[in-house]
A tleap script that builds the chain and sets N, CA, C and O, in Angstrom:
source leaprc.protein.ff14SB
mol = sequence {
  NMET VAL THR LYS ASP ASP VAL ALA LEU GLY
  PRO PHE ARG SER PRO LYS GLU MET ALA LEU
  LEU VAL TYR LEU ALA HIE THR GLY GLN PRO
  GLN SER ARG ASP PHE MET ALA GLU PHE LEU
  TRP GLU ASP ARG LEU PRO GLU GLN ALA ARG
  SER ASN LEU ARG THR VAL LEU THR ARG LEU
  ARG LYS GLN ALA GLY GLU ASP GLU LEU ILE
  VAL THR CARG
}
set mol.1.N position { 32.657 154.867 156.802 }
set mol.1.CA position { 32.824 156.290 156.636 }
set mol.1.C position { 32.664 156.959 158.000 }
set mol.1.O position { 31.789 156.594 158.785 }
set mol.2.N position { 33.505 157.922 158.263 }
set mol.2.CA position { 33.452 158.699 159.494 }
set mol.2.C position { 32.959 160.099 159.133 }
set mol.2.O position { 33.492 160.739 158.227 }
set mol.3.N position { 31.934 160.567 159.851 }
set mol.3.CA position { 31.384 161.885 159.553 }
set mol.3.C position { 31.351 162.766 160.799 }
set mol.3.O position { 31.339 162.279 161.929 }
set mol.4.N position { 31.338 164.058 160.561 }
set mol.4.CA position { 31.165 165.068 161.607 }
set mol.4.C position { 30.163 166.066 161.074 }
set mol.4.O position { 30.387 166.686 160.034 }
set mol.5.N position { 29.063 166.224 161.780 }
set mol.5.CA position { 27.999 167.127 161.333 }
set mol.5.C position { 27.560 166.797 159.901 }
set mol.5.O position { 27.371 167.688 159.073 }
set mol.6.N position { 27.404 165.507 159.636 }
set mol.6.CA position { 26.960 164.993 158.329 }
set mol.6.C position { 27.935 165.271 157.184 }
set mol.6.O position { 27.557 165.187 156.015 }
set mol.7.N position { 29.169 165.597 157.508 }
set mol.7.CA position { 30.208 165.805 156.501 }
set mol.7.C position { 31.267 164.723 156.698 }
set mol.7.O position { 31.761 164.528 157.809 }
set mol.8.N position { 31.611 164.029 155.632 }
set mol.8.CA position { 32.601 162.956 155.707 }
set mol.8.C position { 33.974 163.505 156.048 }
set mol.8.O position { 34.410 164.509 155.485 }
set mol.9.N position { 34.650 162.843 156.972 }
set mol.9.CA position { 36.035 163.187 157.292 }
set mol.9.C position { 36.948 162.309 156.458 }
set mol.9.O position { 36.586 161.193 156.084 }
set mol.10.N position { 38.113 162.813 156.174 }
set mol.10.CA position { 39.061 162.023 155.416 }
set mol.10.C position { 39.526 162.839 154.228 }
set mol.10.O position { 39.172 164.012 154.110 }
set mol.11.N position { 40.287 162.261 153.373 }
set mol.11.CA position { 40.651 160.850 153.395 }
set mol.11.C position { 41.691 160.573 154.479 }
set mol.11.O position { 42.503 161.431 154.825 }
set mol.12.N position { 41.640 159.376 154.990 }
set mol.12.CA position { 42.608 158.948 155.993 }
set mol.12.C position { 43.789 158.315 155.284 }
set mol.12.O position { 43.620 157.583 154.309 }
set mol.13.N position { 44.970 158.594 155.770 }
set mol.13.CA position { 46.182 158.075 155.112 }
set mol.13.C position { 46.446 156.625 155.443 }
set mol.13.O position { 47.187 155.946 154.733 }
set mol.14.N position { 45.837 156.140 156.529 }
set mol.14.CA position { 46.037 154.740 156.905 }
set mol.14.C position { 44.852 154.260 157.730 }
set mol.14.O position { 44.125 155.069 158.308 }
set mol.15.N position { 44.656 152.953 157.786 }
set mol.15.CA position { 43.607 152.408 158.645 }
set mol.15.C position { 43.836 152.765 160.120 }
set mol.15.O position { 42.876 152.943 160.870 }
set mol.16.N position { 45.090 152.869 160.531 }
set mol.16.CA position { 45.388 153.206 161.926 }
set mol.16.C position { 44.943 154.626 162.256 }
set mol.16.O position { 44.506 154.900 163.374 }
set mol.17.N position { 45.052 155.521 161.291 }
set mol.17.CA position { 44.616 156.903 161.507 }
set mol.17.C position { 43.107 156.942 161.765 }
set mol.17.O position { 42.650 157.606 162.696 }
set mol.18.N position { 42.347 156.239 160.950 }
set mol.18.CA position { 40.902 156.194 161.151 }
set mol.18.C position { 40.571 155.450 162.443 }
set mol.18.O position { 39.672 155.861 163.178 }
set mol.19.N position { 41.279 154.369 162.726 }
set mol.19.CA position { 41.029 153.594 163.940 }
set mol.19.C position { 41.252 154.438 165.188 }
set mol.19.O position { 40.491 154.338 166.150 }
set mol.20.N position { 42.280 155.261 165.179 }
set mol.20.CA position { 42.547 156.112 166.334 }
set mol.20.C position { 41.404 157.090 166.561 }
set mol.20.O position { 40.957 157.265 167.694 }
set mol.21.N position { 40.931 157.722 165.510 }
set mol.21.CA position { 39.829 158.668 165.644 }
set mol.21.C position { 38.566 157.968 166.160 }
set mol.21.O position { 37.892 158.483 167.051 }
set mol.22.N position { 38.253 156.820 165.613 }
set mol.22.CA position { 37.067 156.079 166.045 }
set mol.22.C position { 37.216 155.642 167.505 }
set mol.22.O position { 36.268 155.747 168.284 }
set mol.23.N position { 38.385 155.161 167.869 }
set mol.23.CA position { 38.620 154.726 169.251 }
set mol.23.C position { 38.446 155.895 170.225 }
set mol.23.O position { 37.763 155.759 171.241 }
set mol.24.N position { 39.049 157.019 169.924 }
set mol.24.CA position { 38.948 158.180 170.810 }
set mol.24.C position { 37.514 158.678 170.906 }
set mol.24.O position { 37.048 159.042 171.986 }
set mol.25.N position { 36.816 158.692 169.778 }
set mol.25.CA position { 35.415 159.132 169.794 }
set mol.25.C position { 34.546 158.155 170.581 }
set mol.25.O position { 33.643 158.566 171.310 }
set mol.26.N position { 34.818 156.889 170.433 }
set mol.26.CA position { 34.020 155.862 171.109 }
set mol.26.C position { 34.216 155.887 172.623 }
set mol.26.O position { 33.250 155.792 173.380 }
set mol.27.N position { 35.466 156.015 173.059 }
set mol.27.CA position { 35.729 155.993 174.502 }
set mol.27.C position { 35.327 157.306 175.154 }
set mol.27.O position { 34.813 157.319 176.272 }
set mol.28.N position { 35.561 158.412 174.452 }
set mol.28.CA position { 35.217 159.717 175.015 }
set mol.28.C position { 36.013 160.067 176.258 }
set mol.28.O position { 35.635 160.960 177.016 }
set mol.29.N position { 37.104 159.370 176.463 }
set mol.29.CA position { 37.943 159.575 177.648 }
set mol.29.C position { 39.367 159.919 177.234 }
set mol.29.O position { 39.821 159.500 176.168 }
set mol.30.N position { 40.075 160.676 178.063 }
set mol.30.CA position { 41.493 160.933 177.766 }
set mol.30.C position { 42.275 159.625 177.723 }
set mol.30.O position { 41.988 158.691 178.473 }
set mol.31.N position { 43.243 159.571 176.857 }
set mol.31.CA position { 44.105 158.399 176.711 }
set mol.31.C position { 45.555 158.862 176.764 }
set mol.31.O position { 45.894 159.938 176.270 }
set mol.32.N position { 46.396 158.049 177.360 }
set mol.32.CA position { 47.811 158.428 177.423 }
set mol.32.C position { 48.475 158.194 176.072 }
set mol.32.O position { 48.138 157.264 175.338 }
set mol.33.N position { 49.420 159.060 175.774 }
set mol.33.CA position { 50.156 158.929 174.511 }
set mol.33.C position { 50.908 157.609 174.447 }
set mol.33.O position { 50.924 156.949 173.407 }
set mol.34.N position { 51.531 157.222 175.558 }
set mol.34.CA position { 52.288 155.967 175.554 }
set mol.34.C position { 51.386 154.776 175.266 }
set mol.34.O position { 51.757 153.882 174.506 }
set mol.35.N position { 50.195 154.762 175.875 }
set mol.35.CA position { 49.263 153.664 175.634 }
set mol.35.C position { 48.859 153.621 174.165 }
set mol.35.O position { 48.899 152.561 173.541 }
set mol.36.N position { 48.468 154.768 173.607 }
set mol.36.CA position { 48.002 154.792 172.226 }
set mol.36.C position { 49.125 154.431 171.249 }
set mol.36.O position { 48.892 153.728 170.266 }
set mol.37.N position { 50.328 154.906 171.515 }
set mol.37.CA position { 51.454 154.582 170.636 }
set mol.37.C position { 51.729 153.082 170.663 }
set mol.37.O position { 51.918 152.469 169.612 }
set mol.38.N position { 51.751 152.493 171.838 }
set mol.38.CA position { 51.997 151.046 171.966 }
set mol.38.C position { 50.849 150.253 171.358 }
set mol.38.O position { 51.073 149.237 170.700 }
set mol.39.N position { 49.630 150.709 171.574 }
set mol.39.CA position { 48.440 150.023 171.075 }
set mol.39.C position { 48.447 149.941 169.547 }
set mol.39.O position { 48.139 148.894 168.978 }
set mol.40.N position { 48.794 151.038 168.892 }
set mol.40.CA position { 48.738 151.080 167.435 }
set mol.40.C position { 50.022 150.633 166.738 }
set mol.40.O position { 49.979 150.113 165.623 }
set mol.41.N position { 51.152 150.835 167.390 }
set mol.41.CA position { 52.426 150.500 166.755 }
set mol.41.C position { 53.259 149.611 167.671 }
set mol.41.O position { 54.402 149.937 167.991 }
set mol.42.N position { 52.693 148.507 168.084 }
set mol.42.CA position { 53.386 147.608 169.015 }
set mol.42.C position { 54.653 147.005 168.413 }
set mol.42.O position { 55.544 146.568 169.142 }
set mol.43.N position { 54.734 146.981 167.090 }
set mol.43.CA position { 55.897 146.393 166.421 }
set mol.43.C position { 57.028 147.395 166.203 }
set mol.43.O position { 58.050 147.049 165.610 }
set mol.44.N position { 56.861 148.616 166.668 }
set mol.44.CA position { 57.876 149.665 166.488 }
set mol.44.C position { 58.581 149.968 167.809 }
set mol.44.O position { 58.075 149.660 168.888 }
set mol.45.N position { 59.749 150.573 167.696 }
set mol.45.CA position { 60.421 151.065 168.898 }
set mol.45.C position { 59.563 152.179 169.503 }
set mol.45.O position { 58.856 152.873 168.772 }
set mol.46.N position { 59.614 152.359 170.822 }
set mol.46.CA position { 58.777 153.385 171.460 }
set mol.46.C position { 58.934 154.780 170.858 }
set mol.46.O position { 57.947 155.501 170.713 }
set mol.47.N position { 60.152 155.167 170.508 }
set mol.47.CA position { 60.377 156.495 169.936 }
set mol.47.C position { 59.668 156.642 168.585 }
set mol.47.O position { 59.062 157.675 168.302 }
set mol.48.N position { 59.751 155.597 167.759 }
set mol.48.CA position { 59.096 155.628 166.450 }
set mol.48.C position { 57.587 155.606 166.608 }
set mol.48.O position { 56.876 156.295 165.875 }
set mol.49.N position { 57.090 154.822 167.554 }
set mol.49.CA position { 55.645 154.759 167.797 }
set mol.49.C position { 55.101 156.110 168.237 }
set mol.49.O position { 54.042 156.535 167.774 }
set mol.50.N position { 55.823 156.791 169.133 }
set mol.50.CA position { 55.376 158.122 169.575 }
set mol.50.C position { 55.444 159.136 168.439 }
set mol.50.O position { 54.582 160.008 168.342 }
set mol.51.N position { 56.446 159.035 167.588 }
set mol.51.CA position { 56.555 159.921 166.430 }
set mol.51.C position { 55.378 159.694 165.473 }
set mol.51.O position { 54.784 160.650 164.976 }
set mol.52.N position { 55.055 158.446 165.225 }
set mol.52.CA position { 53.904 158.127 164.372 }
set mol.52.C position { 52.629 158.693 164.973 }
set mol.52.O position { 51.797 159.245 164.253 }
set mol.53.N position { 52.467 158.563 166.278 }
set mol.53.CA position { 51.273 159.068 166.943 }
set mol.53.C position { 51.174 160.587 166.806 }
set mol.53.O position { 50.097 161.113 166.525 }
set mol.54.N position { 52.282 161.293 167.000 }
set mol.54.CA position { 52.275 162.755 166.841 }
set mol.54.C position { 51.809 163.156 165.443 }
set mol.54.O position { 50.998 164.068 165.281 }
set mol.55.N position { 52.330 162.467 164.452 }
set mol.55.CA position { 51.964 162.768 163.065 }
set mol.55.C position { 50.481 162.539 162.832 }
set mol.55.O position { 49.808 163.382 162.240 }
set mol.56.N position { 49.973 161.416 163.289 }
set mol.56.CA position { 48.563 161.083 163.093 }
set mol.56.C position { 47.666 162.056 163.856 }
set mol.56.O position { 46.639 162.485 163.332 }
set mol.57.N position { 48.037 162.404 165.075 }
set mol.57.CA position { 47.233 163.347 165.855 }
set mol.57.C position { 47.161 164.715 165.186 }
set mol.57.O position { 46.111 165.359 165.203 }
set mol.58.N position { 48.250 165.157 164.606 }
set mol.58.CA position { 48.255 166.439 163.895 }
set mol.58.C position { 47.281 166.413 162.736 }
set mol.58.O position { 46.511 167.356 162.551 }
set mol.59.N position { 47.303 165.344 161.951 }
set mol.59.CA position { 46.380 165.238 160.817 }
set mol.59.C position { 44.934 165.153 161.285 }
set mol.59.O position { 44.053 165.774 160.690 }
set mol.60.N position { 44.677 164.388 162.349 }
set mol.60.CA position { 43.309 164.234 162.845 }
set mol.60.C position { 42.753 165.540 163.396 }
set mol.60.O position { 41.573 165.837 163.211 }
set mol.61.N position { 43.584 166.316 164.067 }
set mol.61.CA position { 43.119 167.604 164.591 }
set mol.61.C position { 42.713 168.537 163.458 }
set mol.61.O position { 41.759 169.302 163.602 }
set mol.62.N position { 43.417 168.485 162.343 }
set mol.62.CA position { 43.059 169.308 161.193 }
set mol.62.C position { 41.726 168.867 160.598 }
set mol.62.O position { 40.931 169.699 160.163 }
set mol.63.N position { 41.486 167.566 160.579 }
set mol.63.CA position { 40.253 167.048 159.999 }
set mol.63.C position { 39.054 167.230 160.926 }
set mol.63.O position { 37.993 167.682 160.496 }
set mol.64.N position { 39.228 166.877 162.193 }
set mol.64.CA position { 38.109 166.897 163.143 }
set mol.64.C position { 37.873 168.285 163.703 }
set mol.64.O position { 36.762 168.609 164.121 }
set mol.65.N position { 38.906 169.102 163.715 }
set mol.65.CA position { 38.810 170.433 164.307 }
set mol.65.C position { 39.535 170.452 165.638 }
set mol.65.O position { 39.403 169.527 166.440 }
set mol.66.N position { 40.290 171.490 165.867 }
set mol.66.CA position { 41.114 171.566 167.072 }
set mol.66.C position { 40.288 171.613 168.341 }
set mol.66.O position { 40.765 171.202 169.398 }
set mol.67.N position { 39.048 172.109 168.262 }
set mol.67.CA position { 38.183 172.141 169.438 }
set mol.67.C position { 37.538 170.787 169.704 }
set mol.67.O position { 37.069 170.531 170.813 }
set mol.68.N position { 37.509 169.926 168.704 }
set mol.68.CA position { 36.876 168.613 168.830 }
set mol.68.C position { 37.838 167.555 169.351 }
set mol.68.O position { 37.439 166.661 170.097 }
set mol.69.N position { 39.090 167.655 168.963 }
set mol.69.CA position { 40.104 166.686 169.365 }
set mol.69.C position { 41.166 167.445 170.151 }
set mol.69.O position { 42.033 168.102 169.576 }
set mol.70.N position { 41.085 167.345 171.449 }
set mol.70.CA position { 41.985 168.082 172.329 }
set mol.70.C position { 43.195 167.198 172.626 }
set mol.70.O position { 43.060 166.088 173.140 }
set mol.71.N position { 44.362 167.706 172.297 }
set mol.71.CA position { 45.594 166.967 172.483 }
set mol.71.C position { 46.476 167.742 173.444 }
set mol.71.O position { 46.766 168.919 173.227 }
set mol.72.N position { 46.899 167.076 174.504 }
set mol.72.CA position { 47.812 167.685 175.466 }
set mol.72.C position { 48.999 166.756 175.678 }
set mol.72.O position { 48.971 165.582 175.310 }
set mol.73.N position { 50.024 167.306 176.272 }
set mol.73.CA position { 51.183 166.477 176.591 }
set mol.73.C position { 50.909 165.751 177.871 }
set mol.73.O position { 51.752 164.987 178.341 }
savepdb mol mol.pdb
quit
């Protein structure tokens, strides 16, 4: 279970969605979109992987809060 301020986040639509949030929280460092897309969707074409990442990031920002998960281009 992933929590923020003792409140459970989720539900997550996929294990990759939760994995991305945990990875970003654990590293606490900016990550490149290309790296994260390749890391999570290595079996997809780059365009599809980046599209999947955009979708997941949008959902995570809604759950974690836009001030908590900062996404830039």
